[in-house]
PAZARO-619531 format. One line per field, with one value per residue: residue number from 0; residue in three letters; x, y, z of N, C-alpha, C in turn. Coordinates in steps of 0.1 Angstrom, whole numbers. Layout:
BEGIN
bapa: [NUM|...]
doba: [Ala|...]
n.X: [X|...]
n.Y: [Y|...]
n.Z: [Z|...]
ca.X: [X|...]
ca.Y: [Y|...]
ca.Z: [Z|...]
c.X: [X|...]
c.Y: [Y|...]
c.Z: [Z|...]
***
This chain:
BEGIN
bapa: [0|1|2|3|4|5|6|7|8|9|10|11|12|13|14|15|16|17|18|19|20|21|22|23|24|25|26|27|28|29|30|31|32|33|34|35|36|37|38|39|40|41|42|43|44|45|46|47|48|49|50|51|52|53|54|55|56|57|58|59|60|61|62|63|64|65|66|67|68|69|70|71|72|73|74|75|76|77|78|79|80|81|82|83|84|85|86|87|88|89|90|91|92|93|94|95|96|97|98|99|100|101|102|103|104|105|106|107|108|109|110|111|112|113|114|115|116|117|118|119|120|121|122|123|124|125|126|127|128|129|130|131|132|133|134|135|136|137|138|139|140|141|142|143|144|145|146|147|148|149|150|151|152|153|154|155|156|157|158|159|160|161|162|163|164|165|166|167|168|169|170|171|172|173|174|175|176|177|178|179|180|181|182|183|184|185|186|187|188|189|190|191|192|193|194|195|196|197|198|199|200|201|202|203|204|205|206|207|208|209|210|211|212|213|214|215|216|217|218|219|220|221|222|223|224|225|226|227|228|229|230|231|232|233|234|235|236|237|238|239|240|241|242|243|244|245|246|247|248|249|250|251|252|253|254|255|256|257|258|259|260|261|262|263|264|265|266|267|268|269|270|271|272|273|274|275|276|277|278|279|280|281|282|283|284|285|286|287|288|289|290|291|292|293|294|295|296|297|298|299|300|301|302|303|304|305|306|307|308|309|310|311|312|313|314|315|316|317|318|319|320|321]
doba: [Met|Asn|Ile|Arg|Leu|Ser|Ile|Ile|Ile|Thr|Ile|Val|Ser|Gly|Ala|Glu|Ser|Leu|Arg|Arg|Cys|Leu|Ser|Ala|Ile|Met|Lys|Gln|Ile|Asp|Arg|Gln|Thr|Glu|Val|Ile|Val|Pro|Tyr|Asp|Ala|Gly|Ser|Ile|Glu|Ile|Glu|Ala|Leu|Lys|Ser|Glu|Phe|Gln|Glu|Val|Thr|Phe|Leu|Phe|Asp|Asp|Asp|Ala|Asp|Val|Lys|Leu|Arg|Gln|His|Asp|Leu|Tyr|Asp|Arg|Arg|Arg|Ala|Arg|Gly|Leu|Ala|Val|Ala|Gln|Gly|Thr|Ile|Ile|Ala|Met|Thr|Glu|Asp|His|Ala|Val|Pro|Ala|Glu|Asp|Trp|Val|Arg|Gln|Ile|Ile|Ala|Ala|His|Glu|Arg|Pro|Phe|Ala|Val|Ile|Gly|Gly|Ala|Ile|Asp|Asn|Ser|Val|Asp|Arg|Ser|Ile|Asn|Trp|Ala|Leu|Tyr|Tyr|Cys|Asp|Phe|Gly|Arg|Tyr|Gly|Asn|Pro|Leu|Gln|Ala|Gly|Thr|Ala|Glu|Tyr|Val|Ser|Asp|Val|Asn|Leu|Ser|Tyr|Lys|Arg|Gln|Ala|Leu|Met|Ala|Val|Ser|Glu|Ile|Trp|Arg|Ser|Gly|Tyr|His|Glu|Thr|Ser|Val|His|Trp|Ala|Leu|Arg|Ala|Arg|Gly|Glu|Glu|Leu|Tyr|Leu|Asp|Pro|Arg|Leu|Val|Val|Tyr|Gln|Gln|Arg|Pro|Ala|Ile|Gly|Phe|Glu|Gln|Ala|Tyr|Leu|Glu|Arg|Ile|Glu|Trp|Gly|Val|Val|Phe|Ala|Glu|Thr|Arg|Thr|Ala|Leu|Met|Ser|Arg|Phe|Arg|Arg|Tyr|Ala|Phe|Ala|Ala|Gly|Thr|Val|Leu|Leu|Pro|Phe|Leu|Leu|Thr|Val|Arg|Val|Phe|Gly|His|Met|Arg|Arg|Gln|Arg|Arg|Thr|Met|Gln|Glu|Met|Leu|Arg|Ile|Ile|Pro|Ile|Val|Phe|Val|Leu|Leu|Thr|Gly|Trp|Ala|Leu|Gly|Glu|Met|Ile|Gly|Tyr|Ile|Ala|Gly|Gly|Ala|Thr|Thr|Gln|Asn|Ser|Glu|Gln|Ser|Pro|Ala|Lys|His|Gln|Asp|Thr|Val|Ala|Asp|Thr|Ile|Tyr|Glu|Gly|Asn|Arg|Arg]
n.X: [8|5|20|5|9|34|41|63|73|91|109|109|100|92|77|50|41|44|25|0|2|3|-21|-39|-33|-36|-63|-70|-59|-55|-50|-32|-14|15|31|59|83|112|138|162|189|188|161|148|127|103|98|80|56|51|35|10|6|6|6|24|56|83|114|145|176|206|231|233|248|243|254|255|245|212|198|212|206|178|178|191|173|151|162|167|141|131|147|136|110|81|61|42|37|53|51|58|62|63|66|53|34|1|-19|-47|-81|-87|-63|-46|-63|-64|-38|-34|-53|-42|-20|-29|-23|4|27|59|66|47|35|19|-4|5|-5|-7|-16|-13|-18|2|24|52|51|36|53|76|63|58|83|93|72|54|48|34|10|-26|-49|-39|-27|-33|-9|21|53|81|91|85|76|91|76|51|46|49|60|63|73|91|103|116|134|151|169|183|209|214|200|207|225|217|187|179|156|160|182|175|152|164|178|158|144|164|162|140|116|87|76|47|21|-5|-33|-52|-41|-34|-16|-14|6|17|36|55|57|82|110|121|149|158|145|158|185|182|175|200|216|204|208|236|241|228|242|269|268|262|285|302|301|310|332|358|355|328|316|322|309|283|281|283|260|241|233|211|190|172|154|144|132|114|96|86|73|53|38|28|12|-7|-19|-31|-50|-45|-52|-45|-37|-28|-6|11|17|31|51|73|87|92|111|133|139|147|171|187|188|201|225|235|238|257|279|283|289|313|329|331|322|336|328|309|288|280|288|279|252|223|209|189|156|133|137|141|170|201|212|189|172|185|203|191|165|143|113|92]
n.Y: [-12|22|49|78|99|108|113|129|130|150|144|164|173|150|119|122|145|135|115|130|143|122|110|128|128|101|96|107|95|72|41|48|65|71|72|84|82|92|84|83|74|96|101|79|71|72|47|34|39|24|0|12|27|11|12|31|39|35|47|38|53|42|52|78|105|113|133|155|189|200|211|200|173|172|180|159|138|146|143|116|106|117|103|77|80|74|86|104|130|147|153|174|177|187|170|184|198|199|187|202|190|185|184|166|161|187|191|173|183|208|203|199|222|237|241|234|234|237|254|259|274|282|280|290|271|270|286|303|327|325|306|319|340|326|315|338|347|326|318|338|351|331|329|326|353|345|354|336|326|330|327|340|325|294|272|243|231|229|218|208|188|183|152|147|172|176|154|161|178|164|160|182|177|152|145|162|179|211|236|262|261|240|252|274|261|249|271|282|265|273|268|276|288|283|295|284|291|273|249|239|238|233|247|230|233|218|227|251|266|300|304|281|286|310|302|284|302|315|294|287|310|311|288|294|317|308|290|306|320|308|319|344|372|382|408|413|395|406|430|421|411|434|445|430|442|457|439|429|451|457|432|429|450|439|416|429|439|415|407|427|422|398|407|409|418|449|444|418|422|439|421|400|411|423|399|387|405|403|376|378|392|372|356|375|378|352|351|371|359|337|349|362|340|327|303|281|258|247|221|217|236|246|247|262|260|276|281|297|323|359|374|391|397|395|414|438|443|434|441|426|409|399]
n.Z: [0|-8|9|19|36|58|92|113|146|168|196|224|249|262|276|286|272|246|246|247|223|204|210|200|173|163|162|138|116|88|70|51|63|81|113|128|153|162|185|212|234|251|253|263|279|266|255|271|260|238|238|241|218|193|166|158|146|164|164|172|178|180|177|185|201|232|246|231|224|232|210|189|192|188|161|149|155|139|114|113|112|88|70|69|62|42|29|4|11|37|70|99|134|169|201|222|210|202|178|160|156|130|117|102|79|69|62|40|22|18|3|-22|-35|-54|-38|-24|3|31|58|90|114|148|180|215|244|271|299|314|325|318|299|279|273|263|241|226|221|204|185|179|155|141|152|151|143|109|77|48|24|4|21|40|60|77|104|118|137|129|100|66|38|2|-9|-31|-35|-10|-9|-29|-18|0|8|24|49|59|80|100|106|98|97|85|68|51|39|27|7|-8|-17|-33|-54|-66|-54|-34|-1|18|38|57|75|83|91|122|153|188|213|241|262|289|324|331|346|352|352|337|313|305|303|282|261|258|250|225|211|209|194|170|161|159|138|116|112|95|69|72|73|97|105|98|116|141|138|137|162|178|171|184|208|203|198|218|222|196|189|209|203|180|190|205|184|173|194|195|170|175|192|220|254|272|298|296|279|295|315|302|283|297|306|282|272|289|285|259|261|269|246|228|241|238|210|207|219|203|178|184|192|168|157|169|182|165|152|126|103|79|80|93|125|136|148|151|159|153|138|143|118|101|114|118|97|73|72|81|72|88]
ca.X: [0|13|19|2|13|43|42|74|72|103|109|116|96|92|67|37|38|42|12|-10|4|-1|-36|-46|-30|-40|-77|-72|-51|-60|-40|-22|-6|24|36|73|88|127|143|176|191|184|146|145|114|91|96|68|44|51|23|-2|5|13|6|34|69|93|127|156|189|216|244|232|256|234|262|253|236|198|195|218|199|166|181|194|160|143|169|164|127|130|154|128|96|78|49|43|37|60|48|67|58|71|58|45|24|-11|-26|-62|-88|-87|-49|-42|-71|-60|-24|-36|-60|-33|-10|-34|-16|17|38|67|67|34|34|6|-4|9|-11|-4|-28|-9|-20|12|32|64|47|32|66|84|56|59|97|95|62|44|44|26|-3|-38|-52|-28|-32|-28|-1|35|59|95|94|75|82|91|66|39|53|48|67|61|84|100|111|125|145|160|179|186|223|213|195|210|232|209|178|177|146|164|191|167|144|172|182|146|142|174|158|128|104|81|70|33|16|-19|-38|-61|-33|-32|-12|-14|17|14|49|54|62|96|114|127|163|160|141|168|197|178|176|214|222|199|214|249|241|225|253|281|267|262|298|310|301|313|346|360|349|314|312|323|298|270|282|280|245|232|227|198|180|160|145|138|124|102|86|79|64|42|30|21|2|-18|-26|-40|-59|-43|-55|-33|-33|-19|7|19|21|40|62|86|93|97|123|144|143|154|184|195|191|210|238|240|242|270|290|285|296|327|336|334|318|346|322|298|288|278|289|272|237|219|198|180|143|122|140|147|184|208|213|176|165|192|209|183|151|134|99|82]
ca.Y: [0|35|58|91|109|105|123|128|138|152|144|176|174|137|109|127|154|127|108|139|146|110|107|137|124|88|97|113|88|60|31|54|74|65|81|80|89|89|86|78|72|108|101|64|69|70|33|29|42|15|-9|20|32|0|15|41|34|41|45|41|57|37|58|92|110|121|145|167|199|196|215|190|160|174|180|145|130|149|137|101|104|120|93|65|84|69|93|114|142|144|164|174|185|183|163|192|205|191|192|204|178|183|187|157|164|200|189|166|192|219|198|200|233|233|245|223|236|243|255|263|283|277|288|285|267|269|300|307|339|321|299|329|347|317|314|350|347|316|315|348|354|321|328|331|351|346|355|326|330|326|333|339|315|285|265|229|227|227|219|196|189|173|143|149|184|174|145|167|185|155|162|193|173|138|144|170|187|225|242|273|257|232|261|282|252|247|284|283|256|279|264|286|284|287|295|281|292|262|239|245|230|241|244|227|230|215|237|254|277|311|302|272|293|319|295|279|313|317|283|287|322|307|279|301|326|300|284|317|326|301|327|358|377|385|422|411|388|416|440|415|410|447|448|423|449|462|429|428|462|455|420|432|458|430|408|438|439|402|407|436|415|388|414|407|430|457|437|407|427|443|409|392|417|424|386|385|414|397|364|382|396|359|353|384|374|340|355|378|349|329|356|364|327|324|289|271|245|243|208|215|250|250|247|270|254|285|276|306|337|369|375|404|399|398|425|451|445|429|447|414|412|391]
ca.Z: [0|-9|21|14|46|69|103|122|158|174|211|230|263|269|274|288|261|234|247|243|208|197|212|191|159|160|159|125|105|82|67|42|70|90|123|131|165|164|198|215|249|258|255|264|287|257|252|278|252|226|239|240|205|186|151|156|144|173|157|181|172|190|175|189|212|241|252|222|228|230|197|179|193|181|147|145|155|127|102|113|108|74|62|67|59|29|24|-7|19|49|79|111|146|182|211|231|201|201|166|160|153|115|112|91|67|63|55|27|14|15|-7|-35|-41|-59|-30|-19|17|36|72|96|126|161|191|229|251|285|304|324|320|312|286|269|269|254|229|217|216|194|176|179|141|136|159|144|128|99|63|39|13|4|33|41|71|83|115|118|147|121|87|57|25|-8|-8|-42|-32|2|-12|-38|-10|11|14|34|62|62|93|110|99|102|88|78|57|41|31|18|-4|-16|-24|-44|-65|-72|-46|-25|11|19|52|57|89|87|98|135|164|201|221|255|268|303|333|330|354|345|349|326|301|301|298|269|251|256|242|211|204|206|183|157|156|155|124|106|110|84|57|76|77|111|107|98|128|152|135|141|177|183|168|192|219|199|195|228|220|183|189|218|195|171|199|208|171|172|204|190|159|181|201|234|262|277|310|291|274|306|322|294|276|305|306|269|270|297|278|246|264|269|231|223|247|231|196|208|222|191|168|188|192|154|154|173|186|157|147|112|101|67|82|105|133|142|145|151|163|144|140|140|103|96|120|117|84|62|73|83|68|95]
c.X: [9|10|16|8|22|43|53|73|86|102|117|113|94|79|53|32|36|29|0|-10|-1|-16|-44|-45|-36|-55|-80|-67|-59|-48|-29|-14|3|29|49|78|103|130|156|177|188|169|141|131|102|89|83|55|42|38|10|-4|12|14|17|47|78|107|139|169|200|230|244|241|248|241|261|244|222|194|200|211|185|167|184|181|152|149|166|150|125|136|146|114|93|66|52|43|44|58|56|60|66|61|49|36|13|-19|-41|-68|-88|-73|-45|-50|-67|-47|-26|-43|-50|-23|-16|-28|-2|29|45|67|54|35|21|7|0|3|-7|-16|-24|-9|-11|20|44|62|43|44|74|77|58|74|99|85|52|39|35|13|-15|-43|-40|-35|-25|-20|13|42|74|99|82|83|81|82|53|42|51|55|61|74|95|109|121|137|155|171|183|200|224|209|199|216|225|200|177|168|152|173|184|158|152|175|170|143|152|171|145|115|100|76|56|29|1|-25|-47|-54|-28|-27|-12|-3|13|27|48|60|77|99|120|141|166|156|152|181|194|179|191|219|217|205|228|250|238|237|266|280|266|276|306|311|305|328|346|353|334|309|312|312|285|270|278|265|236|226|214|187|169|150|137|128|112|92|79|69|51|32|22|10|-10|-26|-35|-49|-58|-47|-43|-28|-24|-6|16|24|32|52|74|94|99|111|135|149|151|168|193|198|202|224|244|245|256|281|293|292|311|335|339|332|328|340|310|300|288|277|282|257|234|207|188|166|133|126|144|162|189|208|199|170|172|197|201|169|141|120|89|72]
c.Y: [13|43|72|102|103|116|120|136|138|152|156|176|161|129|114|137|145|120|118|142|134|107|116|133|111|87|101|105|76|51|37|65|67|76|76|89|84|92|80|76|84|109|87|62|68|56|27|31|32|6|-1|25|22|3|25|34|42|37|49|43|53|44|73|94|119|132|157|177|195|199|204|177|161|174|166|136|133|143|122|98|106|109|80|68|79|77|102|129|138|156|162|182|181|177|172|201|195|196|193|191|175|185|179|159|177|199|183|175|204|215|196|212|229|236|233|223|243|242|260|272|275|286|282|282|265|283|303|318|335|314|309|337|339|316|326|351|338|316|326|351|344|320|333|343|354|348|344|332|326|334|332|328|307|277|250|223|224|228|206|199|179|165|146|161|182|165|151|175|177|156|173|188|159|137|152|179|201|232|253|270|249|242|270|273|250|260|286|275|262|275|276|280|290|286|294|281|281|250|244|234|240|237|241|223|228|227|239|266|288|309|292|278|302|313|289|290|315|306|284|299|318|298|286|309|318|295|294|321|320|310|341|360|380|399|421|405|398|426|434|414|423|450|441|431|455|452|428|439|460|443|422|440|448|421|417|439|426|401|416|429|405|394|410|420|437|450|425|411|432|432|401|399|419|411|384|393|407|384|367|387|383|355|362|381|362|343|362|368|341|336|359|351|323|309|279|258|241|229|207|230|254|251|255|263|263|281|287|320|346|369|389|407|403|411|438|454|442|434|436|418|404|400]
c.Z: [0|4|15|23|56|79|112|134|165|189|216|245|270|268|275|277|248|235|243|228|200|198|202|176|155|157|145|114|100|78|58|49|80|100|128|143|167|179|200|230|257|260|256|271|278|253|259|270|240|227|238|226|195|171|148|155|153|168|166|174|182|188|180|201|221|248|242|228|224|215|187|180|186|166|141|145|143|115|101|108|93|65|60|63|44|22|12|-1|32|58|92|122|158|192|219|222|199|188|167|154|138|109|100|78|61|56|41|18|9|4|-20|-43|-45|-50|-24|-3|22|51|77|108|139|172|205|236|266|290|316|317|312|299|275|264|260|241|220|213|204|182|174|164|135|142|150|151|119|86|55|28|14|15|32|50|74|94|114|130|141|106|79|44|15|-9|-18|-39|-21|-1|-22|-31|2|17|24|48|66|76|104|102|105|92|79|66|46|32|22|5|-14|-24|-35|-56|-71|-65|-37|-12|12|33|51|71|93|93|111|145|176|209|235|262|283|311|332|339|346|342|338|313|296|296|284|258|248|246|227|204|200|194|169|152|152|141|113|103|99|72|60|77|92|114|107|111|140|150|140|156|183|182|177|204|216|198|205|225|207|183|199|211|186|178|202|195|170|182|201|179|164|191|216|242|267|290|306|286|285|315|315|288|284|305|293|267|277|290|265|249|265|255|226|229|240|217|197|210|210|180|171|188|178|151|158|177|177|152|132|106|89|69|94|112|139|138|142|153|151|147|138|126|97|101|117|103|72|62|74|80|76|102]
***
């Protein structure tokens, strides 16, 4: 039987989050859909779910180095899933994203269009200040209401590809999938990215402390900047490093715009925006460190693992259009 749709779920938060995600997805699939969950020694606890979700392909990676940074592990898990996916459409999400009831149907319908890459909306469904702040740092631009149309960016938390297009750039993601570099490669081949607000997932990230969230921002900023430096002169790296001092201010203004678009109340803005600003200082610090270090610890310098954040280059130098 031909597989019409492959769904790859990346382990980020663990077994309980994965259970919620799978419970939402398995109600929607038929025999032409496969669900793949790549995991490794760093996420071994999900093996307890195998008996509960017997139709799911749990793909163990015994070669994964669990000492890798979290970002690198996530990227490897995505790549492992892509390598075995058989569907003519290949969709991706994360374990703490719970798809809407019609998510699978909407993905299949959306791919009647000619676009190689189709992303969807991401909304937050955990009403805690830190969750809202993290959501707006990472996914604010993807929150409904969204306008359907071609886009500069889509997120791998709610994303689908036509198989033929994705396999044409397989050399980019074989060792580690990074949405930014994959999409750059596809666009270089003339493909377009499309954003469809009818494809919706709800972020249900588990409880996280402020210190952990701040350190996460720093790490992701470092990783992003390190990998960008492969194409930069030393002067340009230092210029970007200097520019990072502006990032918290510029990105907070952008978050304010997303909150207004979603018609958040003034009370909600006053509660969330200060936390957003502080978290963004962590991201900016990480970028600064990464640019100054010049990619000394980069695992894969030709690929950018940045997932969702605006960057110094985009925001300051390139007039980012998000």
